[in-house]
C-alpha positions, -999 to +999 in steps of 0.1 A: -229+013-261-226+054-251-251+083-264-228+093-295-224+052-305-262+050-306-268+084-330-244+078-349-258+036-356-293+059-358-279+085-380-265+053-410-299+035-401-314+069-415-293+071-445-294+032-454-333+031-451-333+068-473-312+048-500-328+016-500-367+031-496-356+056-525-340+037-552-371+008-549-391+043-556-376+051-583-377+018-598-415+014-589-422+044-606-402+036-639-420+005-645-455+030-635-450+054-659-432+039-684-443+003-687-480+013-676-479+050-688-497+062-657-481+095-661-493+117-637-462+124-612-478+154-586-515+130-579-494+096-572-468+119-547-505+134-531-519+099-527-482+089-511-487+114-488-519+107-472-515+068-476-482+080-452-501+105-428-530+074-427-501+052-416-489+076-388-523+082-379-525+042-373-488+042-355-502+063-329-531+050-319-509+019-315-485+041-293-455+038-316-446+076-312-462+107-292-482+131-305-464+166-298-489+194-308-462+227-315-467+261-334-496+259-358-488+282-379-455+270-385-465+233-390-492+251-417-465+269-437-441+243-438-469+218-449-480+235-477-443+252-487-436+212-490-466+206-514-457+242-532-422+231-534-430+196-549-457+207-576-425+236-588-402+205-598-429+186-614-433+212-633-399+223-638-392+191-651-427+193-677-414+228-691-376+224-694-354+198-708-336+167-688-305+179-688-315+213-676-340+199-650-310+178-638-291+212-635-318+227-614-316+202-588-275+200-591-281+243-581-304+225-548-267+222-531-248+254-533-285+275-529-285+254-495-251+264-485-257+298-494-293+303-474-278+286-444-243+305-443-265+340-450-288+334-428-284+305-398-246+316-396-236+285-405-200+280-420-187+256-442-148+248-446-128+246-474-128+212-476-165+203-473-168+232-501-144+210-525-157+175-522-193+193-531-177+208-562-161+172-572-196+157-557-217+185-584-192+182-611-192+141-611-232+139-612-234+172-637-211+151-664-229+119-655-269+130-661-263+165-677-267+162-712-291+188-733-291+226-721-325+244-740-332+275-716-365+293-718-382+317-699-411+301-683-389+269-678-362+289-660-386+309-638-400+277-624-369+260-618-359+285-597-391+288-571-381+251-575-348+257-559-356+283-539-390+265-524-369+230-526-339+244-501-360+268-478-384+234-470-355+211-464-342+235-440-376+240-420-378+203-416-342+211-396-348+234-380-379+232-366-373+203-354-349+215-332-366+243-323-394+232-309-375+194-297-402+175-321-389+142-337-389+135-372-417+114-370-443+137-350-432+168-378-441+143-406-474+129-389-489+171-385-472+184-417-486+161-440-515+166-443-511+204-454-490+187-483-514+159-491-543+186-490-521+212-514-511+186-540-548+165-535-561+204-551-534+214-572-520+177-584-550+169-612-549+207-625-512+204-626-510+163-646-537+178-668-512+207-680-483+185-688-495+155-702-531+166-717-545+142-701-573+135-673-562+112-645-592+106-636-604+093-671-572+069-672-580+037-673-574+015-641-561-025-645-552-046-622-516-042-627-513-005-627-532-009-595-508-027-581-480-007-590-500+022-571-504+008-542-469-006-541-455+029-550-473+041-520-461+017-493-431+019-501-434+061-506-440+057-463-404+046-456-393+070-484-410+101-464-403+089-430-367+085-439-367+118-456-374+135-422-355+118-404-321+123-423-324+155-427-326+159-388-305+135-382-280+153-401-287+185-424-302+197-456-266+195-474-260+157-465-296+154-474-293+165-509-254+145-511-276+115-507-302+120-537-275+125-552-265+088-545-291+077-552-291+090-583-263+074-592-270+037-580-308+042-602-283+055-629-258+019-625-288+004-616-307+011-651-272+004-671-263-034-656-302-049-651-322-031-676-294-029-702-304+015-705-279+031-732-246+040-712-214+054-725-182+061-704-194+097-700-214+090-677-190+063-659-168+087-651-194+112-642-206+084-615-171+075-601-161+116-600-192+120-575-179+083-555-150+098-553-170+137-541-194+117-518-164+099-502-143+133-494-175+153-479-183+120-457-147+116-444-144+155-443-175+156-421-168+130-403-135+146-394-152+180-387-171+162-359-147+143-346-129+177-337-160+195-326-163+169-301-126+164-293-134+203-284-162+198-265-149+174-244-120+196-236-136+223-229-160+205-201-129+190-190-115+228-176-151+241-168-149+206-140-115+209-134-118+248-126-147+238-103-128+213-088-091+230-081-085+243-047-059+265-056-086+286-079-110+280-046-083+302-024-074+323-050-110+335-053-114+334-018-082+356-012-097+382-038-126+387-019-103+396+010-077+419-005-110+437-023-124+447+007-086+465+015-084+479-021-064+457-038-072+440-070-080+404-066-063+378-092-082+372-121-081+333-135-100+331-171-098+297-189-084+303-222-113+292-255-105+284-285 
């Protein structure tokens, strides 16, 4: 199996793991919050990150991966920014209607595209932009209902979108810049993410729910679901960094909307949640957008691979072609008698 095939297999595995683990944790947390009334989302997320760090530390001691320290300022800044983005998303949900919160999540893709275009010089083809537009339209039709605006909620949503986009772009760029794996980055940033949310979580949850997380009655059933949620979160956090590192922040957001559609479909088929033809049409349209996005991404990746192979082949031919070597040699002689030597160059693109 070639390197390219192994990379594609790893990418498919990462995407599959992300979908399965994310849908599982949504179902678990829905039971925990809706049925058992444990509604402290930010504090729960801090426990997720703490358990993830402990599990990665155990894996490090068992030598499943190698610790690779890199620039400490980047790690601390990245970890705190990730924690802040999670807190802001929870605040956005608390101070806005569900419909406006869904619009906030939809805004992450165009914001990420804009930031990557302006600051990283990345180009998105018309076909990719078209497929993303169909995807966002479909998810919007399926999920956005009421749009109640308020100044505080809008400001929180704007900050949540910006911090989330920057954090996800950094997840990709840090892995490439410092040549660290997703596991190494997650292990080093987890303590700072967990600390940020462990400190702020109880206060944010108190603000949003008017209840104290430490005053909650922890029954055996609640405790079991919390432990299950924390265990699933290990896979969620790991697959998030893995997907963004192997693909891109935009692809990760596309995958996130696929999870949303799957959760909606699951709620309708198994939990008998209220559903309408608008939801069905939105999900189908979103699926079309996802299929087009996957197809165009694959097509463009194949074109880039062909172009890279052609350029490498031309370079090898240029090094081994005796006529070109003779031309270069004769150029040195003619230069000595004052004549301009023939110049050979390969065309690019």
